[in-house]
N, C-alpha and C positions, 0 to 999 in steps of 0.2 A: 381095666384100668384099674387104678388106685383110690380107694374113696375121695380122697381129696381133689384128684384131676376130676371126676365124677362131677363132686360140688362146683369146682369152681365153671366146669363146662355149662352146669346147669344157670348157676348166678350169673355167667355173660350172656347167658341166652336169653334170662328172664329180664335181664338189664337194658340188651338191647331190644328187645318185645315193649319194655314199659317207654325207652326214648322216642322208637319209633308210635308208639299208639299216641304220645301225649302230643308228636307234632300233629298225628293226624286229627287227634281231638280239635287241638286249634287251628287248625288249616283247612278243614272241610267246611264246605259251604251249607251243604245240606243238615239240619240241627238233628235227622236220625242218624247220621253219619258221625258227627258229633258224638251222640252220647254213645253207639256202639265204639268209637274209639276210645272213649272213656272207660265202658265196659272192660274192655281190652287191657287199657290200664291197670286197672285196678287188681284184674286178673294176674296180671304180670308181676304189680305189686308183692300180692300172696303167694307166686310162687320164688318172688326174692325174699320172702320170709320163709318159706319151705327151705328152702337153700341153706338160710344162714340157723336153721333148727328151731326156728321162732314160732310153736307151734298154736301159742295164744293168740299171736298179734293177727296169723293166719286164720284162723278161726273169726278174730274180731272182724278185719278186712272182708271176709267172704259175708257175714252176717251180715256188718253194719255197712258198707258200702255198695258192694254186690247185690242184696239182698233188700235194701232199704233206698240209700241215694239214687242210686242207678234208675230204679224202677221208678221214682219218684219223677226224676229228670224226663224219663221215656212219656208218663202219664200228663206232666206239665206240656211235652209237646205235644202230644197228640190233643189235647183240649188245646191249643194254640194252633195246632193246624201243622202239619209235618212240612208242608210246601211253603210256607210262610218265611220267606228270607231276609235277612239283615240289611235294613239301610244301607243303601250306596255309600262309601266312602269317596271321598272326594280328593283324601292326600295321595300326593304325586309320591313318585319312585324313589326321589330323595330322599326325604325325611323315613319313610320306610328304609330304604338303605343303612341311611344313618342310624337310624336304632337298632337295626341285625349288626349293624358293626361293634356297634355300643355292647350289647347284649353278648358277643361274641367276645371284645374285648376284656369285659368284665369276667368270662367264662376262663378263659384261658389266664389270668390272674390269679381268681382265685385258685383253678388247678394247681399254678406253680406252686402257691401259699401252700397247699393243702399236702405237695409230694414233698415239699421243702420239711414238714413238719415231722414226717414218722415215727409215732409214738409206738411206747413198747409196748407189743403183743401178749396180753396177759389171756392165757387159757380157760376156757367157761367153765364151772363145776359141773359136774356129771348134771345131766338133768337142766340144765339153766333153759328156763324159755319154753317149757313146756308145759302143758294144761296145770299139772301135776302140782309144782314149784310154784307156778302162778298162785293156785289155788291155795295151796297150804301158808303162801305170804298174804294173799288177798284178806282170808279166813283164821288168820292168826293174828302177828302183829297189826296189822291194818284193816282190822274189824272195823274199828270205831270209827278211824275218818272213811272208811267206804260208805256205813251206814250211814255217816252225817253228811254225804254228799248225796245218798240216794233220798234222804228227807230231802236237805236242798233242793233236789230238781223236781221232787213231789209238789213241794211248797209253789215251786216257779210254773208247775203247770197248772196247779189251781190260780195262782196271781192271775196266770194268762188268763185262762178260760173266764174269770171273773170281770177282767178289765174288759175284752171280748163282748163278753154278756151286758154289762151294762153300756156300753156304748152303743147298740145295737137294740135297746129298750128290753121290758120284760116281755120275755116268750118263753113260753113252755114248750118242753121239749117232748111232749108227744103227739098235742094237737094242732099244733102252728096256729096256736090262737094268743092273743096278748090275756095278758093274768087277767085282765078287767072283763073277759070273752068275746071282744070286739076282733072279726077278722083282720089280719095283717094284712 
């Protein structure tokens, strides 16, 4: 198979897997199965990024979403209890059918609009989307905005910690006692 045919086959496989796992994420009733569906969906998106030669996005997808967000969801589910069920929905079949039909109609309309656009395809430069090219841009011309964003995020974290601490009283982080020495 030519490389382009292999890339197309990989893209289609991961695209179908992404749609199926997204549907499984929202349609399952068990929260653990929802989290597994989300896990598979995030992995399928990483596969889509690989098939598009976007190595940096693949790495970020795996580190941030699989390594942090999905694991956090699973921890929360385990803390709440995996057997906890969502409250029963009293909506009948007619509103659900109308909602599903509306979503399908909007999807068909958007697909027809996108199909008619047909923009010109521009070939990506050599090394586009690789970790090396993103790093060269990030630590070259974009160095100052990148560092400003990191300082802003650090300030936001410190501010959130200060607000949370002021709302819960002055508590020593090591002993669990109040600053005045009385137990909490």
